[in-house]
ROSE-961185 format. One record per residue (C-alpha): residue number from 0; residue in one letter; y negated, x, z. Coordinates in nm, 4 decimals, decimal comma, always signed. Example, Ala and Ser with C-alpha at 12.3 -4.5 7.8 and 13.67 -1.06 7.14 Angstrom:
! residues 2
(atom 0 'A' (+0,4500 +1,2300 +0,7800)) (atom 1 'S' (+0,1060 +1,3670 +0,7140)) 
END
This chain:
! residues 149
(atom 0 'M' (-8,4232 +21,2222 +0,4476)) (atom 1 'K' (-8,0647 +21,0995 +0,4862)) (atom 2 'L' (-8,0439 +21,2734 +0,8233)) (atom 3 'T' (-8,3635 +21,1022 +0,9406)) (atom 4 'I' (-8,2331 +20,7618 +0,8325)) (atom 5 'A' (-7,8997 +20,8275 +1,0040)) (atom 6 'I' (-8,0733 +20,9290 +1,3273)) (atom 7 'L' (-8,2997 +20,6232 +1,3194)) (atom 8 'A' (-8,0040 +20,3950 +1,2497)) (atom 9 'G' (-7,8141 +20,5511 +1,5385)) (atom 10 'L' (-8,1079 +20,5024 +1,7742)) (atom 11 'L' (-8,1442 +20,1403 +1,6655)) (atom 12 'V' (-7,7758 +20,0671 +1,7259)) (atom 13 'A' (-7,7888 +20,2456 +2,0636)) (atom 14 'S' (-8,0973 +20,0507 +2,1721)) (atom 15 'M' (-7,9408 +19,7208 +2,0639)) (atom 16 'A' (-7,6212 +19,8011 +2,2550)) (atom 17 'S' (-7,8095 +19,8960 +2,5713)) (atom 18 'A' (-8,0198 +19,5782 +2,5507)) (atom 19 'E' (-7,7008 +19,3714 +2,5231)) (atom 20 'E' (-7,5483 +19,5547 +2,8181)) (atom 21 'D' (-7,8530 +19,5259 +3,0445)) (atom 22 'P' (-7,8258 +19,1825 +3,2061)) (atom 23 'Q' (-8,2010 +19,1806 +3,2782)) (atom 24 'Q' (-8,2523 +19,1687 +2,9009)) (atom 25 'A' (-7,9282 +19,0122 +2,7739)) (atom 26 'I' (-7,9325 +18,7029 +2,9962)) (atom 27 'P' (-8,2903 +18,5891 +2,9203)) (atom 28 'A' (-8,2368 +18,6652 +2,5505)) (atom 29 'K' (-7,9212 +18,4533 +2,5377)) (atom 30 'L' (-8,0809 +18,1620 +2,7228)) (atom 31 'K' (-8,3870 +18,1719 +2,4996)) (atom 32 'V' (-8,1711 +18,1599 +2,1861)) (atom 33 'M' (-7,9841 +17,8625 +2,3289)) (atom 34 'F' (-8,2698 +17,6574 +2,4761)) (atom 35 'E' (-8,6171 +17,7775 +2,3768)) (atom 36 'R' (-8,8090 +17,5779 +2,1180)) (atom 37 'P' (-9,1444 +17,6628 +1,9561)) (atom 38 'D' (-9,3133 +17,3796 +2,1455)) (atom 39 'K' (-9,1140 +17,4360 +2,4681)) (atom 40 'P' (-9,1124 +17,8007 +2,5778)) (atom 41 'L' (-8,8457 +17,8983 +2,8302)) (atom 42 'D' (-8,9386 +18,1110 +3,1306)) (atom 43 'V' (-8,6356 +18,2932 +3,2711)) (atom 44 'A' (-8,6936 +18,4580 +3,6101)) (atom 45 'P' (-8,5683 +18,5858 +3,8377)) (atom 46 'V' (-8,2399 +18,7298 +3,7152)) (atom 47 'V' (-8,0183 +18,8664 +3,9929)) (atom 48 'V' (-7,6797 +19,0226 +3,9248)) (atom 49 'Q' (-7,3804 +19,1097 +4,1413)) (atom 50 'A' (-7,0684 +19,2394 +3,9629)) (atom 51 'D' (-6,9824 +18,9873 +3,6862)) (atom 52 'W' (-7,2008 +18,7102 +3,8289)) (atom 53 'A' (-7,5695 +18,6280 +3,7982)) (atom 54 'I' (-7,8069 +18,3645 +3,9274)) (atom 55 'V' (-8,0974 +18,2953 +3,6969)) (atom 56 'G' (-8,4068 +18,0855 +3,7525)) (atom 57 'W' (-8,5409 +17,8904 +3,4571)) (atom 58 'R' (-8,8480 +17,6791 +3,3886)) (atom 59 'Q' (-8,9227 +17,4778 +3,0765)) (atom 60 'D' (-9,1507 +17,1872 +2,9915)) (atom 61 'G' (-9,2218 +17,0939 +3,3540)) (atom 62 'R' (-8,8586 +17,1197 +3,4614)) (atom 63 'G' (-8,6552 +17,3940 +3,6198)) (atom 64 'G' (-8,3494 +17,4992 +3,8076)) (atom 65 'R' (-8,1055 +17,7810 +3,8602)) (atom 66 'A' (-7,8029 +17,8779 +3,6545)) (atom 67 'L' (-7,4930 +18,0558 +3,7781)) (atom 68 'M' (-7,3711 +18,2820 +3,5011)) (atom 69 'K' (-7,0503 +18,4766 +3,4556)) (atom 70 'K' (-6,9885 +18,7790 +3,2379)) (atom 71 'T' (-6,6734 +18,7455 +3,0296)) (atom 72 'H' (-6,5350 +18,9376 +2,7350)) (atom 73 'Q' (-6,7710 +18,7224 +2,5256)) (atom 74 'G' (-7,0801 +18,8255 +2,7218)) (atom 75 'W' (-7,2868 +18,6262 +2,9727)) (atom 76 'N' (-7,2114 +18,2541 +2,9851)) (atom 77 'I' (-7,3532 +17,9697 +3,1909)) (atom 78 'Y' (-7,0985 +17,8593 +3,4499)) (atom 79 'L' (-7,3107 +17,5827 +3,6019)) (atom 80 'C' (-7,6669 +17,4654 +3,6581)) (atom 81 'S' (-7,8003 +17,3510 +3,9916)) (atom 82 'G' (-8,0956 +17,3861 +4,2253)) (atom 83 'D' (-8,1087 +17,5043 +4,5838)) (atom 84 'S' (-7,7300 +17,4910 +4,6302)) (atom 85 'L' (-7,7074 +17,8262 +4,4511)) (atom 86 'K' (-7,9054 +17,9851 +4,7342)) (atom 87 'N' (-7,6085 +17,9250 +4,9689)) (atom 88 'A' (-7,3368 +18,1934 +4,9889)) (atom 89 'A' (-7,0811 +17,9412 +5,1172)) (atom 90 'T' (-7,1334 +17,7300 +4,8043)) (atom 91 'L' (-7,0724 +18,0333 +4,5839)) (atom 92 'E' (-6,7580 +18,1192 +4,7782)) (atom 93 'K' (-6,6278 +17,7629 +4,7227)) (atom 94 'L' (-6,6809 +17,8225 +4,3509)) (atom 95 'G' (-6,4511 +18,1242 +4,3703)) (atom 96 'L' (-6,6885 +18,4176 +4,4184)) (atom 97 'S' (-6,5793 +18,6825 +4,6648)) (atom 98 'V' (-6,7533 +18,6984 +5,0014)) (atom 99 'N' (-6,9246 +19,0221 +4,8934)) (atom 100 'D' (-7,0407 +18,8865 +4,5584)) (atom 101 'A' (-7,1673 +18,5609 +4,7128)) (atom 102 'A' (-7,3580 +18,7442 +4,9864)) (atom 103 'G' (-7,4936 +18,9997 +4,7395)) (atom 104 'L' (-7,6198 +18,7357 +4,4982)) (atom 105 'T' (-7,7833 +18,5176 +4,7616)) (atom 106 'G' (-7,9484 +18,8170 +4,9272)) (atom 107 'K' (-8,0851 +18,9439 +4,5976)) (atom 108 'L' (-8,1998 +18,5936 +4,5044)) (atom 109 'K' (-8,3890 +18,5543 +4,8321)) (atom 110 'D' (-8,5673 +18,8858 +4,7754)) (atom 111 'A' (-8,6462 +18,8087 +4,4097)) (atom 112 'E' (-8,7781 +18,4603 +4,4804)) (atom 113 'A' (-8,9991 +18,5817 +4,7664)) (atom 114 'G' (-9,2509 +18,7004 +4,5063)) (atom 115 'L' (-9,2704 +18,3720 +4,3140)) (atom 116 'D' (-9,5595 +18,1316 +4,3550)) (atom 117 'P' (-9,4866 +17,7999 +4,5303)) (atom 118 'S' (-9,5094 +17,5921 +4,2114)) (atom 119 'A' (-9,2452 +17,8075 +4,0391)) (atom 120 'L' (-9,0182 +17,7820 +4,3441)) (atom 121 'A' (-9,0623 +17,4045 +4,3479)) (atom 122 'L' (-8,9433 +17,3840 +3,9867)) (atom 123 'L' (-8,6376 +17,5997 +4,0611)) (atom 124 'S' (-8,5526 +17,3653 +4,3479)) (atom 125 'S' (-8,6126 +17,0476 +4,1465)) (atom 126 'F' (-8,2771 +17,0445 +3,9638)) (atom 127 'E' (-8,0736 +16,7651 +4,1210)) (atom 128 'G' (-7,6969 +16,7820 +4,1422)) (atom 129 'T' (-7,4734 +17,0271 +3,9605)) (atom 130 'A' (-7,3889 +17,0420 +3,5909)) (atom 131 'M' (-7,0711 +17,2336 +3,5063)) (atom 132 'M' (-7,1041 +17,4248 +3,1816)) (atom 133 'M' (-6,7935 +17,6445 +3,1410)) (atom 134 'E' (-6,4354 +17,5304 +3,1124)) (atom 135 'A' (-6,2161 +17,6033 +3,4125)) (atom 136 'S' (-6,0124 +17,8478 +3,2052)) (atom 137 'T' (-6,3071 +18,0863 +3,1868)) (atom 138 'G' (-6,4602 +18,0025 +3,5206)) (atom 139 'A' (-6,4611 +18,1523 +3,8661)) (atom 140 'G' (-6,0885 +18,2131 +3,8760)) (atom 141 'G' (-6,1065 +18,4617 +3,5907)) (atom 142 'D' (-6,0329 +18,4567 +3,2222)) (atom 143 'H' (-5,6699 +18,3458 +3,2674)) (atom 144 'E' (-5,5536 +18,5385 +2,9642)) (atom 145 'G' (-5,2225 +18,6360 +3,1225)) (atom 146 'H' (-5,0716 +18,2925 +3,2005)) (atom 147 'A' (-4,7857 +18,3320 +2,9540)) (atom 148 'Q' (-4,6595 +18,6469 +3,1245)) 
END
C-alpha cells in the first residue's frame, strides 16, 4: 500500500512539473489565474513560443489582444500587451528579441492565427496601443542579475 501511494504521489508530482514546464499549458493556466473571473471566462489562444518568448492571444468579455510573454527564473511573465504590432518582427526586434526569435515568433503566430475565425482575429487586433507590464530589469535585455560584477 505504501508503495502504491508513493508511486501515485511521484506520478502526480511529475505530471504537475511537466504541466508547469509545457508553455502550452503553463501560459494559459497562469493567465487564467490572474485574469479569469466566474462571470468573465478568459479564452487564451493561440500560444506560440520561440526560445524564452511567447505571443499569446486572449479574448475576454468582448475584448481581446495579444500579450508578449517572457520566461524568467520565476516562470512565464507578461512583458507587454498590444494588438497587431506583435505580428511585426521588426517591432519585436526593437523590443530586444533576436532576429531569429522575432522571425520565429511572427511566423508561428501567422500560422496559428490562420485557423481562427474572423471574429476572433478581430478581437485580437482590437487592442489599441501598448501596455508595458514588466519592469525593464526583467525585460527584453535579460534578467540583469549580474550588474554588481
